[in-house]
C-alpha positions in Angstrom: 138.1 117.3 91.1 134.3 117.1 91.1 132.2 118.9 93.5 130.9 115.8 95.0 134.2 114.5 95.7 135.2 117.7 97.5 132.1 117.3 99.9 133.0 113.6 100.4 136.3 114.6 101.8 134.5 115.6 104.9 134.0 112.5 107.2 130.6 113.7 108.4 129.1 114.5 104.9 130.6 111.1 103.4 128.8 109.1 106.2 125.5 111.2 105.4 125.9 110.2 101.7 126.6 106.6 102.4 123.7 106.3 104.7 121.4 108.0 102.2 122.6 105.6 99.5 122.1 102.4 101.8 118.6 103.5 102.4 117.6 103.1 98.8 114.8 105.1 96.7 112.8 107.7 98.6 109.3 108.2 97.7 107.4 111.4 98.1 104.1 111.1 99.7 101.4 113.8 100.2 98.4 113.3 102.4 95.5 115.5 103.1 94.1 114.4 106.4 91.4 117.0 106.7 87.7 116.2 107.1 87.2 117.8 103.8 89.6 115.2 102.1 87.6 112.5 103.8 84.3 113.8 102.4 85.7 114.0 98.7 87.1 110.3 99.2 83.7 109.0 100.4 81.7 110.9 97.7 84.2 109.5 95.1 83.6 106.1 96.4 79.8 106.2 96.1 79.7 107.2 92.2 
């Protein structure tokens, strides 16, 4: 038996797995909201 199937025997883990699958693709986002990042952005736009 595969490891995934063993985990899915647990009703709670099975529900989590199904909910994640329904949500679809997850994208990673990294944001820098400091004033320094803002200055870099403004300078880059002026070039």
